[in-house]
C-alpha positions in Angstrom: 4.8 55.2 95.4 1.9 58.2 94.4 2.4 59.8 98.0 6.6 60.5 97.9 6.2 61.6 94.5 3.2 64.2 95.6 5.8 65.2 98.7 8.3 65.8 96.1 6.4 67.7 93.6 5.3 69.6 96.3 8.9 70.1 98.2 9.8 71.3 94.4 7.3 74.0 94.4 9.6 75.2 97.7 12.5 75.2 95.6 13.4 72.2 97.6 15.5 70.0 95.9 14.4 66.5 96.3 15.6 63.6 93.6 12.8 60.7 92.9 14.8 57.9 94.2 13.9 55.7 96.6 15.7 52.2 98.0 14.1 50.1 99.4 16.9 47.5 99.6 20.7 47.3 101.5 21.8 46.3 97.9 20.1 50.0 95.8 21.7 51.5 99.3 25.1 50.0 97.9 24.8 50.9 94.4 23.6 54.3 94.7 27.0 55.0 96.0 25.6 56.9 99.0 29.1 55.9 101.2 28.0 55.8 105.4 23.9 54.5 104.6 25.0 51.9 103.3 26.0 50.2 106.4 22.4 50.8 107.2 21.5 47.6 109.2 18.2 45.0 106.8 15.1 46.8 106.9 15.6 49.9 107.3 16.6 51.9 103.9 16.9 55.8 102.9 15.1 58.5 100.8 15.8 60.8 98.6 12.2 62.0 98.9 11.0 65.4 101.4 9.2 63.2 104.3 8.4 66.4 106.0 5.3 68.0 106.8 4.5 71.0 104.6 4.7 73.6 107.5 7.6 72.2 108.6 9.0 72.5 105.2 8.3 76.4 105.3 9.5 76.9 108.4 12.9 75.8 107.6 12.6 77.5 104.1 12.9 80.9 105.8 15.7 79.8 107.3 17.5 78.6 104.7 17.2 75.4 105.8 17.4 72.1 103.6 14.4 69.0 103.8 15.4 66.3 105.7 15.6 62.5 104.8 15.0 60.1 107.6 16.0 55.9 107.6 13.4 55.1 107.2 12.4 51.5 108.6 10.4 48.7 106.9 8.5 45.7 108.9 5.8 43.5 106.6 2.8 41.7 108.7 -0.3 39.4 106.7 -3.8 40.6 108.0 -4.9 38.2 110.0 -8.7 37.9 110.0 -9.5 38.4 113.8 -8.2 42.5 112.6 -11.1 42.7 110.1 -14.4 43.6 110.6 -17.9 42.3 109.2 -17.0 44.1 106.1 -14.2 42.1 105.9 -11.4 44.8 106.2 -9.3 46.2 108.9 -10.9 46.9 112.0 -9.7 50.9 112.2 -8.4 50.7 115.7 -6.1 47.9 114.8 -3.7 50.5 112.7 -3.2 52.6 115.7 -1.6 48.6 116.7 0.4 48.8 113.3 1.8 52.2 114.0 3.3 50.5 117.8 4.7 47.4 115.9 6.5 49.7 113.7 7.9 51.9 116.3 8.8 49.0 118.1 10.7 47.4 115.7 11.9 50.6 114.0 14.3 50.5 117.9 14.5 46.7 117.9 16.4 46.5 114.5 19.0 49.1 115.9 20.3 46.8 118.7 17.5 48.4 121.1 14.7 47.8 122.2 11.7 49.5 124.7 12.3 47.0 128.1 15.9 48.6 127.6 14.8 52.0 127.3 12.5 51.5 130.9 15.5 49.4 132.4 17.6 52.9 131.9 15.0 54.8 133.6 13.2 56.1 130.1 9.9 55.5 129.5 8.3 57.3 126.0 4.5 57.8 126.6 2.4 58.9 123.9 0.8 61.8 124.1 -1.2 62.4 121.2 -2.0 60.5 117.6 -3.3 61.3 114.1 -4.5 59.2 111.4 -5.4 58.9 107.8 -7.3 56.4 105.8 -6.2 56.2 102.2 -8.1 52.7 101.4 -8.5 49.2 103.0 -6.8 46.7 103.9 -8.3 43.5 103.7 -7.8 39.8 105.4 -4.4 38.2 104.6 -3.4 41.0 102.1 0.8 41.7 103.8 1.6 45.4 104.5 4.4 46.8 105.0 4.6 50.0 107.6 7.2 52.2 106.8 8.3 54.2 110.1 10.3 56.6 110.5 11.3 60.5 112.6 9.9 63.1 111.8 10.7 65.2 114.5 13.1 65.0 117.7 14.1 67.5 120.4 15.7 66.7 123.8 11.9 66.1 125.5 10.0 64.9 122.4 10.1 62.9 119.3 7.4 62.5 116.7 6.8 58.8 114.6 5.4 59.2 111.3 4.1 56.2 109.7 3.1 54.5 106.0 0.8 51.7 105.5 1.2 50.4 101.9 -0.9 47.1 100.5 3.4 45.3 99.4 1.0 43.8 96.2 0.4 46.8 94.7 2.0 49.2 96.5 -1.0 51.2 97.2 -1.3 53.6 100.3 -3.7 52.6 102.9 -2.6 54.4 106.1 -0.9 57.6 106.9 -0.6 58.8 110.1 1.9 60.2 113.5 2.2 59.5 117.1 3.9 62.2 119.2 5.7 61.2 122.7 7.5 63.1 125.4 10.9 61.8 127.5 10.2 60.7 130.9 11.5 59.0 133.8 9.5 56.2 135.4 7.6 58.6 137.6 6.3 59.6 134.2 8.3 63.4 135.2 9.0 64.9 131.7 13.6 64.8 131.1 16.2 66.0 128.3 16.8 62.9 126.9 19.7 64.6 125.0 21.4 64.4 128.8 19.9 61.6 130.5 20.6 59.1 128.1 22.9 61.2 125.3 23.9 57.8 123.7 20.0 57.3 122.7 19.0 60.5 121.9 22.2 60.9 119.5 21.3 57.3 117.7 17.2 59.3 117.1 18.8 61.7 115.7 20.9 60.5 113.2 17.7 58.5 112.1 16.4 61.4 111.5 18.6 62.7 109.9 18.8 60.4 107.4 21.7 59.1 108.9 24.8 61.3 108.3 
């Protein structure tokens, strides 16, 4: 996994420990002896790689804090013909749709859904998105969407994504979406006060399930 190795190398250059191990199944997690991590639900895995932005790492290093290794959710899908363009590659905006699939399934596999959040009066509107295209996905490719919480505060939430072609583990796209917590009138709220259990769960995922 080239991108994760690069991140690990960067962590090493900062003096941050980042083991080169990725747990891609519950069995791997259990064999690794990481304790509580073995109880993670299906399609989740943990990584000992540093997955944070370089600037976040630098700020944490200055404060003497460690790099966070969040829980990553994996969801696979196959490219449909309607998602490609005349060049027979996936049309660029579809990757943003896949980001939405990734974060929706991230929450769903924790016995929570966007619908349930909305029923609680909590909205998570998107405020910003960025995306970096590395390689094209093509018709009938099976791709894996890897989603994790990269940053969280009582008011804001950021999801980070990697889209990888399953057949050769080629990194296709990386990106982030930034969100705010609001009520149904789209007024900002502090999730830690409004829904402390939901906030605690999201923070738990950001910290690697620890």
